[in-house]
N, CA, C and O atoms as a GROMACS GRO file, in nm:
protein
  416
    1MET      N    1  -1.576   0.168 -10.254
    1MET     CA    2  -1.594   0.279 -10.236
    1MET      C    3  -1.571   0.313 -10.371
    1MET      O    4  -1.523   0.261 -10.472
    2ARG      N    5  -1.645   0.470 -10.319
    2ARG     CA    6  -1.660   0.470 -10.453
    2ARG      C    7  -1.515   0.623 -10.433
    2ARG      O    8  -1.485   0.693 -10.336
    3ASP      N    9  -1.446   0.614 -10.619
    3ASP     CA   10  -1.413   0.702 -10.591
    3ASP      C   11  -1.358   0.816 -10.570
    3ASP      O   12  -1.418   0.922 -10.588
    4LEU      N   13  -1.216   0.806 -10.523
    4LEU     CA   14  -1.144   0.982 -10.469
    4LEU      C   15  -1.084   1.044 -10.490
    4LEU      O   16  -1.013   1.130 -10.438
    5ALA      N   17  -1.122   0.978 -10.637
    5ALA     CA   18  -0.918   1.114 -10.707
    5ALA      C   19  -0.961   1.220 -10.671
    5ALA      O   20  -1.078   1.258 -10.681
    6GLY      N   21  -0.826   1.304 -10.604
    6GLY     CA   22  -0.878   1.464 -10.620
    6GLY      C   23  -0.870   1.521 -10.494
    6GLY      O   24  -0.793   1.606 -10.449
    7ARG      N   25  -0.987   1.445 -10.431
    7ARG     CA   26  -1.014   1.443 -10.268
    7ARG      C   27  -0.877   1.459 -10.182
    7ARG      O   28  -0.761   1.419 -10.197
    8VAL      N   29  -0.936   1.525 -10.101
    8VAL     CA   30  -0.768   1.499  -9.939
    8VAL      C   31  -0.891   1.500  -9.861
    8VAL      O   32  -1.003   1.551  -9.870
    9ALA      N   33  -0.818   1.411  -9.766
    9ALA     CA   34  -0.793   1.336  -9.622
    9ALA      C   35  -0.750   1.324  -9.539
    9ALA      O   36  -0.651   1.256  -9.513
   10LEU      N   37  -0.828   1.402  -9.460
   10LEU     CA   38  -0.625   1.411  -9.321
   10LEU      C   39  -0.748   1.297  -9.210
   10LEU      O   40  -0.866   1.285  -9.177
   11VAL      N   41  -0.616   1.241  -9.192
   11VAL     CA   42  -0.635   1.093  -9.100
   11VAL      C   43  -0.600   1.116  -8.980
   11VAL      O   44  -0.599   1.000  -8.940
   12THR      N   45  -0.577   1.166  -8.909
   12THR     CA   46  -0.576   1.163  -8.778
   12THR      C   47  -0.480   1.034  -8.668
   12THR      O   48  -0.553   0.948  -8.619
   13GLY      N   49  -0.404   1.028  -8.652
   13GLY     CA   50  -0.368   0.952  -8.556
   13GLY      C   51  -0.308   0.806  -8.651
   13GLY      O   52  -0.336   0.690  -8.621
   14SER      N   53  -0.224   0.847  -8.762
   14SER     CA   54  -0.252   0.707  -8.904
   14SER      C   55  -0.164   0.659  -8.917
   14SER      O   56  -0.155   0.564  -8.996
   15SER      N   57  -0.011   0.724  -8.812
   15SER     CA   58   0.087   0.659  -8.822
   15SER      C   59   0.059   0.464  -8.819
   15SER      O   60   0.125   0.401  -8.901
   16ARG      N   61  -0.010   0.405  -8.751
   16ARG     CA   62  -0.037   0.273  -8.701
   16ARG      C   63  -0.120   0.248  -8.722
   16ARG      O   64  -0.187   0.333  -8.781
   17GLY      N   65  -0.183   0.113  -8.692
   17GLY     CA   66  -0.273   0.098  -8.613
   17GLY      C   67  -0.393   0.098  -8.769
   17GLY      O   68  -0.371   0.094  -8.890
   18ILE      N   69  -0.559   0.105  -8.661
   18ILE     CA   70  -0.677   0.146  -8.722
   18ILE      C   71  -0.641   0.315  -8.859
   18ILE      O   72  -0.669   0.339  -8.977
   19GLY      N   73  -0.578   0.378  -8.764
   19GLY     CA   74  -0.590   0.514  -8.841
   19GLY      C   75  -0.450   0.511  -8.975
   19GLY      O   76  -0.453   0.598  -9.062
   20GLU      N   77  -0.372   0.437  -8.977
   20GLU     CA   78  -0.330   0.329  -9.036
   20GLU      C   79  -0.413   0.331  -9.168
   20GLU      O   80  -0.430   0.424  -9.248
   21ALA      N   81  -0.453   0.225  -9.167
   21ALA     CA   82  -0.591   0.100  -9.172
   21ALA      C   83  -0.612   0.233  -9.299
   21ALA      O   84  -0.589   0.241  -9.420
   22CYS      N   85  -0.661   0.312  -9.210
   22CYS     CA   86  -0.871   0.385  -9.290
   22CYS      C   87  -0.682   0.474  -9.368
   22CYS      O   88  -0.608   0.385  -9.326
   23ALA      N   89  -0.632   0.525  -9.404
   23ALA     CA   90  -0.551   0.613  -9.474
   23ALA      C   91  -0.488   0.516  -9.571
   23ALA      O   92  -0.472   0.582  -9.673
   24ARG      N   93  -0.471   0.469  -9.578
   24ARG     CA   94  -0.442   0.325  -9.682
   24ARG      C   95  -0.593   0.280  -9.765
   24ARG      O   96  -0.605   0.280  -9.888
   25HIS      N   97  -0.681   0.251  -9.684
   25HIS     CA   98  -0.827   0.226  -9.778
   25HIS      C   99  -0.837   0.372  -9.877
   25HIS      O  100  -0.861   0.365  -9.998
   26LEU      N  101  -0.816   0.498  -9.808
   26LEU     CA  102  -0.880   0.558  -9.896
   26LEU      C  103  -0.728   0.632  -9.964
   26LEU      O  104  -0.743   0.748 -10.004
   27ALA      N  105  -0.637   0.594  -9.975
   27ALA     CA  106  -0.571   0.655 -10.017
   27ALA      C  107  -0.624   0.537 -10.178
   27ALA      O  108  -0.682   0.593 -10.271
   28ALA      N  109  -0.590   0.358 -10.189
   28ALA     CA  110  -0.663   0.303 -10.228
   28ALA      C  111  -0.755   0.340 -10.327
   28ALA      O  112  -0.746   0.272 -10.430
   29ALA      N  113  -0.832   0.418 -10.326
   29ALA     CA  114  -1.009   0.436 -10.379
   29ALA      C  115  -0.932   0.614 -10.449
   29ALA      O  116  -1.005   0.679 -10.523
   30GLY      N  117  -0.833   0.653 -10.424
   30GLY     CA  118  -0.742   0.729 -10.495
   30GLY      C  119  -0.774   0.911 -10.412
   30GLY      O  120  -0.754   1.011 -10.480
   31ALA      N  121  -0.822   0.921 -10.269
   31ALA     CA  122  -0.752   1.043 -10.241
   31ALA      C  123  -0.585   1.051 -10.182
   31ALA      O  124  -0.517   0.948 -10.168
   32HIS      N  125  -0.544   1.158 -10.158
   32HIS     CA  126  -0.406   1.276 -10.104
   32HIS      C  127  -0.455   1.191  -9.948
   32HIS      O  128  -0.531   1.128  -9.875
   33ILE      N  129  -0.406   1.219  -9.962
   33ILE     CA  130  -0.369   1.180  -9.789
   33ILE      C  131  -0.282   1.216  -9.691
   33ILE      O  132  -0.200   1.126  -9.673
   34VAL      N  133  -0.263   1.327  -9.607
   34VAL     CA  134  -0.210   1.382  -9.477
   34VAL      C  135  -0.225   1.265  -9.392
   34VAL      O  136  -0.335   1.220  -9.358
   35VAL      N  137  -0.072   1.198  -9.344
   35VAL     CA  138  -0.100   1.132  -9.218
   35VAL      C  139  -0.062   1.176  -9.100
   35VAL      O  140   0.052   1.222  -9.108
   36ASN      N  141  -0.102   1.181  -9.002
   36ASN     CA  142  -0.090   1.265  -8.883
   36ASN      C  143  -0.051   1.135  -8.783
   36ASN      O  144  -0.067   1.013  -8.794
   37SER      N  145   0.024   1.244  -8.654
   37SER     CA  146   0.065   1.150  -8.570
   37SER      C  147   0.135   1.271  -8.472
   37SER      O  148   0.180   1.364  -8.539
   38ALA      N  149   0.147   1.282  -8.357
   38ALA     CA  150   0.163   1.361  -8.198
   38ALA      C  151   0.356   1.318  -8.222
   38ALA      O  152   0.443   1.402  -8.245
   39SER      N  153   0.376   1.193  -8.210
   39SER     CA  154   0.508   1.166  -8.151
   39SER      C  155   0.540   1.053  -8.297
   39SER      O  156   0.646   1.078  -8.355
   40SER      N  157   0.493   0.988  -8.330
   40SER     CA  158   0.520   0.813  -8.469
   40SER      C  159   0.631   0.928  -8.567
   40SER      O  160   0.590   0.924  -8.683
   41ILE      N  161   0.742   1.015  -8.556
   41ILE     CA  162   0.713   1.094  -8.706
   41ILE      C  163   0.813   0.947  -8.777
   41ILE      O  164   0.880   1.024  -8.845
   42GLU      N  165   0.847   0.868  -8.797
   42GLU     CA  166   0.950   0.822  -8.875
   42GLU      C  167   0.860   0.712  -8.918
   42GLU      O  168   0.841   0.705  -9.039
   43ALA      N  169   0.802   0.630  -8.845
   43ALA     CA  170   0.626   0.554  -8.830
   43ALA      C  171   0.562   0.654  -8.991
   43ALA      O  172   0.573   0.618  -9.108
   44GLY      N  173   0.497   0.782  -8.937
   44GLY     CA  174   0.421   0.859  -9.016
   44GLY      C  175   0.491   0.850  -9.162
   44GLY      O  176   0.435   0.795  -9.257
   45ARG      N  177   0.610   0.906  -9.171
   45ARG     CA  178   0.649   0.940  -9.293
   45ARG      C  179   0.648   0.858  -9.395
   45ARG      O  180   0.592   0.878  -9.503
   46ALA      N  181   0.737   0.719  -9.349
   46ALA     CA  182   0.714   0.580  -9.353
   46ALA      C  183   0.599   0.570  -9.455
   46ALA      O  184   0.607   0.552  -9.576
   47VAL      N  185   0.486   0.584  -9.374
   47VAL     CA  186   0.340   0.603  -9.404
   47VAL      C  187   0.318   0.670  -9.583
   47VAL      O  188   0.310   0.624  -9.697
   48ALA      N  189   0.316   0.734  -9.550
   48ALA     CA  190   0.282   0.880  -9.633
   48ALA      C  191   0.393   0.828  -9.717
   48ALA      O  192   0.335   0.841  -9.825
   49GLN      N  193   0.489   0.786  -9.744
   49GLN     CA  194   0.590   0.733  -9.822
   49GLN      C  195   0.544   0.641  -9.907
   49GLN      O  196   0.552   0.638 -10.030
   50SER      N  197   0.492   0.556  -9.823
   50SER     CA  198   0.430   0.379  -9.910
   50SER      C  199   0.307   0.444  -9.944
   50SER      O  200   0.292   0.358 -10.031
   51LEU      N  201   0.218   0.507  -9.956
   51LEU     CA  202   0.139   0.513 -10.031
   51LEU      C  203   0.090   0.539 -10.172
   51LEU      O  204   0.187   0.524 -10.246
   52PRO      N  205  -0.034   0.576 -10.252
   52PRO     CA  206   0.006   0.534 -10.424
   52PRO      C  207  -0.055   0.636 -10.454
   52PRO      O  208  -0.098   0.634 -10.569
   53THR      N  209  -0.082   0.753 -10.378
   53THR     CA  210  -0.160   0.908 -10.367
   53THR      C  211  -0.027   0.962 -10.360
   53THR      O  212   0.083   0.906 -10.359
   54ASP      N  213  -0.068   1.110 -10.355
   54ASP     CA  214   0.017   1.177 -10.306
   54ASP      C  215  -0.020   1.276 -10.137
   54ASP      O  216  -0.096   1.368 -10.107
   55SER      N  217   0.066   1.205 -10.075
   55SER     CA  218   0.038   1.230  -9.985
   55SER      C  219   0.180   1.266  -9.878
   55SER      O  220   0.300   1.255  -9.902
   56VAL      N  221   0.074   1.336  -9.693
   56VAL     CA  222   0.247   1.379  -9.658
   56VAL      C  223   0.210   1.359  -9.520
   56VAL      O  224   0.091   1.360  -9.489
   57TYR      N  225   0.300   1.340  -9.434
   57TYR     CA  226   0.289   1.362  -9.305
   57TYR      C  227   0.334   1.464  -9.254
   57TYR      O  228   0.442   1.522  -9.267
   58ILE      N  229   0.161   1.504  -9.137
   58ILE     CA  230   0.299   1.637  -9.094
   58ILE      C  231   0.201   1.644  -8.923
   58ILE      O  232   0.081   1.670  -8.921
   59GLY      N  233   0.275   1.619  -8.809
   59GLY     CA  234   0.317   1.544  -8.738
   59GLY      C  235   0.204   1.708  -8.665
   59GLY      O  236   0.196   1.816  -8.723
   60ALA      N  237   0.141   1.674  -8.545
   60ALA     CA  238   0.066   1.731  -8.444
   60ALA      C  239  -0.013   1.702  -8.324
   60ALA      O  240  -0.120   1.641  -8.326
   61ASP      N  241   0.036   1.743  -8.236
   61ASP     CA  242  -0.081   1.665  -8.154
   61ASP      C  243  -0.236   1.771  -8.120
   61ASP      O  244  -0.274   1.887  -8.102
   62ILE      N  245  -0.286   1.618  -8.131
   62ILE     CA  246  -0.442   1.672  -8.126
   62ILE      C  247  -0.542   1.680  -8.007
   62ILE      O  248  -0.666   1.673  -8.008
   63SER      N  249  -0.457   1.695  -7.905
   63SER     CA  250  -0.463   1.788  -7.744
   63SER      C  251  -0.439   1.938  -7.788
   63SER      O  252  -0.474   2.030  -7.716
   64ASP      N  253  -0.361   1.962  -7.944
   64ASP     CA  254  -0.334   2.129  -7.841
   64ASP      C  255  -0.414   2.226  -7.951
   64ASP      O  256  -0.350   2.217  -8.056
   65ARG      N  257  -0.522   2.310  -7.966
   65ARG     CA  258  -0.590   2.351  -8.077
   65ARG      C  259  -0.519   2.407  -8.155
   65ARG      O  260  -0.574   2.434  -8.262
   66THR      N  261  -0.374   2.449  -8.141
   66THR     CA  262  -0.244   2.562  -8.198
   66THR      C  263  -0.254   2.484  -8.278
   66THR      O  264  -0.292   2.524  -8.388
   67GLN      N  265  -0.224   2.335  -8.258
   67GLN     CA  266  -0.155   2.259  -8.338
   67GLN      C  267  -0.245   2.201  -8.436
   67GLN      O  268  -0.201   2.170  -8.546
   68VAL      N  269  -0.404   2.178  -8.395
   68VAL     CA  270  -0.495   2.142  -8.508
   68VAL      C  271  -0.495   2.238  -8.551
   68VAL      O  272  -0.402   2.239  -8.633
   69GLU      N  273  -0.556   2.354  -8.549
   69GLU     CA  274  -0.467   2.488  -8.637
   69GLU      C  275  -0.407   2.478  -8.741
   69GLU      O  276  -0.457   2.474  -8.854
   70SER      N  277  -0.256   2.472  -8.700
   70SER     CA  278  -0.167   2.512  -8.804
   70SER      C  279  -0.194   2.328  -8.858
   70SER      O  280  -0.083   2.300  -8.811
   71LEU      N  281  -0.233   2.221  -8.901
   71LEU     CA  282  -0.275   2.080  -8.943
   71LEU      C  283  -0.350   2.168  -8.994
   71LEU      O  284  -0.289   2.198  -9.096
   72VAL      N  285  -0.466   2.246  -8.991
   72VAL     CA  286  -0.564   2.239  -9.100
   72VAL      C  287  -0.501   2.282  -9.177
   72VAL      O  288  -0.484   2.231  -9.287
   73GLY      N  289  -0.427   2.438  -9.119
   73GLY     CA  290  -0.370   2.558  -9.257
   73GLY      C  291  -0.296   2.450  -9.371
   73GLY      O  292  -0.294   2.423  -9.492
   74ASP      N  293  -0.229   2.405  -9.226
   74ASP     CA  294  -0.116   2.293  -9.321
   74ASP      C  295  -0.122   2.226  -9.443
   74ASP      O  296  -0.040   2.222  -9.535
   75THR      N  297  -0.257   2.160  -9.426
   75THR     CA  298  -0.266   2.088  -9.568
   75THR      C  299  -0.363   2.186  -9.593
   75THR      O  300  -0.308   2.211  -9.700
   76ILE      N  301  -0.442   2.253  -9.592
   76ILE     CA  302  -0.512   2.401  -9.720
   76ILE      C  303  -0.365   2.343  -9.807
   76ILE      O  304  -0.336   2.257  -9.891
   77GLU      N  305  -0.307   2.433  -9.737
   77GLU     CA  306  -0.200   2.509  -9.794
   77GLU      C  307  -0.099   2.408  -9.900
   77GLU      O  308  -0.111   2.447 -10.016
   78ARG      N  309  -0.027   2.318  -9.890
   78ARG     CA  310  -0.045   2.151  -9.944
   78ARG      C  311  -0.118   2.112 -10.032
   78ARG      O  312  -0.089   2.056 -10.138
   79PHE      N  313  -0.235   2.147  -9.983
   79PHE     CA  314  -0.338   2.022 -10.118
   79PHE      C  315  -0.447   2.186 -10.161
   79PHE      O  316  -0.498   2.176 -10.273
   80GLY      N  317  -0.474   2.297 -10.101
   80GLY     CA  318  -0.556   2.370 -10.165
   80GLY      C  319  -0.690   2.288 -10.125
   80GLY      O  320  -0.767   2.302 -10.219
   81ARG      N  321  -0.740   2.221 -10.038
   81ARG     CA  322  -0.856   2.201  -9.994
   81ARG      C  323  -0.816   2.099  -9.926
   81ARG      O  324  -0.697   2.070  -9.930
   82LEU      N  325  -0.927   2.004  -9.832
   82LEU     CA  326  -0.994   1.956  -9.730
   82LEU      C  327  -1.088   1.905  -9.653
   82LEU      O  328  -1.135   1.930  -9.542
   83ASP      N  329  -1.119   1.778  -9.792
   83ASP     CA  330  -1.229   1.735  -9.797
   83ASP      C  331  -1.333   1.628  -9.706
   83ASP      O  332  -1.455   1.632  -9.691
   84ILE      N  333  -1.209   1.512  -9.642
   84ILE     CA  334  -1.221   1.431  -9.582
   84ILE      C  335  -1.177   1.434  -9.406
   84ILE      O  336  -1.105   1.515  -9.350
   85LEU      N  337  -1.200   1.396  -9.388
   85LEU     CA  338  -1.136   1.452  -9.238
   85LEU      C  339  -1.184   1.303  -9.091
   85LEU      O  340  -1.294   1.300  -9.037
   86VAL      N  341  -1.101   1.229  -9.067
   86VAL     CA  342  -1.141   1.117  -9.013
   86VAL      C  343  -1.031   1.112  -8.897
   86VAL      O  344  -0.909   1.092  -8.902
   87ASN      N  345  -1.147   1.145  -8.759
   87ASN     CA  346  -1.071   1.177  -8.628
   87ASN      C  347  -1.058   1.026  -8.488
   87ASN      O  348  -1.113   0.977  -8.390
   88ASN      N  349  -0.939   1.014  -8.583
   88ASN     CA  350  -0.921   0.850  -8.458
   88ASN      C  351  -0.782   0.847  -8.415
   88ASN      O  352  -0.726   0.739  -8.400
   89ALA      N  353  -0.704   0.993  -8.388
   89ALA     CA  354  -0.606   0.978  -8.312
   89ALA      C  355  -0.669   0.999  -8.152
   89ALA      O  356  -0.777   1.059  -8.145
   90GLY      N  357  -0.627   0.968  -8.065
   90GLY     CA  358  -0.776   1.041  -7.950
   90GLY      C  359  -0.678   0.980  -7.789
   90GLY      O  360  -0.595   0.891  -7.771
   91TRP      N  361  -0.737   1.076  -7.706
   91TRP     CA  362  -0.606   1.005  -7.558
   91TRP      C  363  -0.754   0.998  -7.471
   91TRP      O  364  -0.868   1.018  -7.513
   92THR      N  365  -0.715   0.968  -7.361
   92THR     CA  366  -0.768   0.917  -7.185
   92THR      C  367  -0.639   0.987  -7.141
   92THR      O  368  -0.523   0.992  -7.183
   93THR      N  369  -0.738   1.060  -6.996
   93THR     CA  370  -0.719   0.984  -6.928
   93THR      C  371  -0.758   0.956  -6.781
   93THR      O  372  -0.879   0.929  -6.775
   94VAL      N  373  -0.701   0.953  -6.666
   94VAL     CA  374  -0.818   0.768  -6.583
   94VAL      C  375  -0.906   0.942  -6.492
   94VAL      O  376  -0.856   1.055  -6.491
   95VAL      N  377  -0.978   0.918  -6.459
   95VAL     CA  378  -1.060   0.920  -6.381
   95VAL      C  379  -1.159   0.869  -6.274
   95VAL      O  380  -1.244   0.785  -6.305
   96PRO      N  381  -1.148   0.925  -6.130
   96PRO     CA  382  -1.221   0.765  -6.091
   96PRO      C  383  -1.382   0.716  -6.096
   96PRO      O  384  -1.342   0.615  -6.037
   97HIS      N  385  -1.500   0.697  -6.108
   97HIS     CA  386  -1.562   0.683  -6.116
   97HIS      C  387  -1.683   0.730  -6.083
   97HIS      O  388  -1.774   0.752  -6.162
   98GLY      N  389  -1.685   0.746  -5.959
   98GLY     CA  390  -1.736   0.906  -5.884
   98GLY      C  391  -1.708   0.972  -5.930
   98GLY      O  392  -1.810   1.041  -5.922
   99ASP      N  393  -1.591   1.074  -6.032
   99ASP     CA  394  -1.619   1.197  -6.015
   99ASP      C  395  -1.559   1.202  -6.210
   99ASP      O  396  -1.455   1.228  -6.270
  100LEU      N  397  -1.705   1.158  -6.243
  100LEU     CA  398  -1.722   1.114  -6.430
  100LEU      C  399  -1.730   1.278  -6.476
  100LEU      O  400  -1.712   1.309  -6.594
  101GLU      N  401  -1.758   1.374  -6.378
  101GLU     CA  402  -1.802   1.512  -6.416
  101GLU      C  403  -1.652   1.551  -6.466
  101GLU      O  404  -1.645   1.604  -6.576
  102ALA      N  405  -1.532   1.529  -6.394
  102ALA     CA  406  -1.413   1.540  -6.425
  102ALA      C  407  -1.375   1.621  -6.644
  102ALA      O  408  -1.340   1.719  -6.710
  103LEU      N  409  -1.417   1.488  -6.646
  103LEU     CA  410  -1.402   1.483  -6.786
  103LEU      C  411  -1.453   1.574  -6.900
  103LEU      O  412  -1.419   1.576  -7.018
  104THR      N  413  -1.562   1.662  -6.821
  104THR     CA  414  -1.633   1.728  -6.931
  104THR      C  415  -1.552   1.948  -6.861
  104THR      O  416  -1.584   2.049  -6.924
   0.00000   0.00000   0.00000
């Protein structure tokens, strides 16, 4: 990966699993990281504190537009910029196959 020193990355769903791995990979390349999750506050803080770059945990539920807007705003307020967005977090709902239009 190229040098990301000074860049700022927001990784949603990064308190564990694939999101955490993405955050660690970007931090290893020099990026500052915003670790995010909706509910795993302590795990998210632990990930942010363990990264080798200036990183922070900001909790937000990505299914809530207002919280997402605050997440982005808080990121820019903290670091002055946002260069990289990793949309890792997701959620799902059970929908019968006969009603897939309900997802739109």
